[in-house]
PLY file of the C-alpha trace (Angstrom):
ply
format ascii 1.0
element vertex 128
property float x
property float y
property float z
element edge 127
property int vertex1
property int vertex2
end_header
-62.78 -38.12 -15.26
-63.76 -39.33 -18.69
-67.10 -41.03 -19.15
-67.47 -43.47 -22.03
-70.70 -44.97 -23.35
-70.66 -47.59 -26.10
-73.49 -48.45 -28.46
-74.07 -50.25 -31.72
-73.51 -53.87 -30.79
-75.83 -56.64 -31.90
-76.25 -59.90 -33.76
-74.95 -60.17 -37.33
-74.23 -62.98 -39.75
-70.69 -63.82 -40.77
-69.55 -61.50 -43.54
-71.77 -58.70 -42.29
-70.91 -55.30 -40.83
-71.53 -53.34 -37.66
-70.47 -49.89 -36.50
-69.79 -49.35 -32.83
-69.90 -45.89 -31.29
-68.30 -44.59 -28.11
-69.50 -41.25 -26.79
-66.92 -39.58 -24.54
-67.54 -36.77 -22.06
-65.96 -35.08 -19.10
-62.64 -33.93 -20.55
-61.16 -32.31 -23.60
-59.79 -35.25 -25.52
-56.98 -33.54 -27.41
-54.27 -35.27 -25.30
-56.00 -38.64 -25.14
-55.80 -41.97 -26.88
-59.10 -43.76 -27.39
-59.09 -47.51 -27.87
-61.34 -50.47 -28.47
-60.79 -53.77 -26.70
-62.82 -56.97 -26.69
-63.30 -59.93 -24.41
-64.81 -63.27 -25.35
-66.04 -65.71 -22.69
-63.16 -67.46 -20.97
-60.54 -65.37 -22.72
-58.41 -62.39 -21.78
-59.36 -58.91 -22.86
-57.55 -58.12 -26.09
-56.65 -55.00 -28.01
-58.59 -54.24 -31.19
-57.79 -50.70 -32.32
-56.80 -47.26 -31.03
-56.60 -43.69 -32.25
-54.65 -40.69 -31.03
-57.23 -37.96 -30.76
-55.24 -35.02 -32.12
-52.79 -36.69 -34.48
-55.34 -39.24 -35.78
-52.65 -41.93 -35.71
-54.29 -45.35 -35.67
-53.24 -48.74 -34.37
-54.77 -52.15 -35.12
-54.48 -55.71 -33.95
-53.27 -58.01 -36.73
-56.49 -60.01 -36.48
-58.62 -57.05 -37.59
-56.35 -55.19 -40.02
-58.10 -54.62 -43.31
-61.52 -55.40 -41.83
-61.98 -52.87 -39.00
-61.48 -49.11 -39.06
-61.33 -46.72 -36.11
-62.22 -43.06 -36.52
-63.51 -40.13 -34.53
-65.63 -37.10 -35.18
-65.57 -33.57 -33.78
-68.33 -34.33 -31.30
-66.26 -36.54 -28.98
-67.40 -39.82 -30.49
-65.14 -42.66 -31.55
-66.31 -45.24 -34.04
-65.28 -48.77 -34.87
-66.46 -49.83 -38.31
-66.35 -53.61 -38.49
-66.63 -55.27 -41.90
-66.42 -58.88 -43.01
-67.20 -60.04 -39.49
-66.26 -63.55 -38.44
-67.64 -65.77 -35.66
-64.35 -65.32 -33.82
-65.08 -61.59 -33.55
-67.87 -62.43 -31.10
-67.12 -60.67 -27.82
-68.04 -57.81 -25.56
-66.42 -54.71 -27.02
-65.16 -52.01 -24.68
-64.17 -48.43 -25.34
-61.28 -47.08 -23.26
-59.28 -43.87 -22.85
-55.79 -43.02 -21.69
-53.81 -39.82 -21.44
-50.15 -40.67 -22.05
-47.66 -38.81 -19.85
-44.77 -39.50 -22.21
-44.47 -39.93 -25.97
-46.87 -42.72 -26.86
-45.41 -46.00 -28.05
-47.29 -48.58 -30.05
-46.96 -50.98 -27.13
-48.63 -48.46 -24.83
-51.44 -47.85 -27.31
-52.14 -51.60 -27.38
-51.83 -52.30 -23.64
-55.10 -52.38 -21.70
-53.24 -51.56 -18.47
-52.38 -48.12 -19.86
-56.06 -47.19 -20.15
-57.61 -45.56 -17.10
-61.18 -45.04 -18.24
-63.53 -47.73 -19.54
-67.05 -47.98 -20.83
-69.54 -50.64 -19.84
-69.18 -52.64 -23.04
-71.46 -53.67 -25.88
-72.07 -57.23 -27.06
-71.22 -58.23 -30.62
-72.33 -61.68 -31.75
-71.44 -63.05 -35.18
-73.31 -66.15 -36.29
-71.87 -68.62 -38.77
0 1
1 2
2 3
3 4
4 5
5 6
6 7
7 8
8 9
9 10
10 11
11 12
12 13
13 14
14 15
15 16
16 17
17 18
18 19
19 20
20 21
21 22
22 23
23 24
24 25
25 26
26 27
27 28
28 29
29 30
30 31
31 32
32 33
33 34
34 35
35 36
36 37
37 38
38 39
39 40
40 41
41 42
42 43
43 44
44 45
45 46
46 47
47 48
48 49
49 50
50 51
51 52
52 53
53 54
54 55
55 56
56 57
57 58
58 59
59 60
60 61
61 62
62 63
63 64
64 65
65 66
66 67
67 68
68 69
69 70
70 71
71 72
72 73
73 74
74 75
75 76
76 77
77 78
78 79
79 80
80 81
81 82
82 83
83 84
84 85
85 86
86 87
87 88
88 89
89 90
90 91
91 92
92 93
93 94
94 95
95 96
96 97
97 98
98 99
99 100
100 101
101 102
102 103
103 104
104 105
105 106
106 107
107 108
108 109
109 110
110 111
111 112
112 113
113 114
114 115
115 116
116 117
117 118
118 119
119 120
120 121
121 122
122 123
123 124
124 125
125 126
126 127
């Protein structure tokens, strides 16, 4: 079991920044991929970014490339730095974890169905 707890959401004006945190516990994360997904009202949950814990390989959705950055520290926390926020970034942001059983593909890193563990989510609202 991996427990995930997100924090750092809030209300920000367009063009502003927020940093989300996801504290992970319960397992050694060296074999895991940690990802961020988001879901806006009435829309499907979509991939935002992911990081391979050991290799530090990162993956991003096209919509956030150049604006968002995923990172992790040595204390089992994953971060999502969000800059130049837009109203369309408004959503509940979820942290998720998967442990790939085969060499990870980009498609797997971006697929929510590959992630077994999920946090409760944190709301991000960007006003225009």
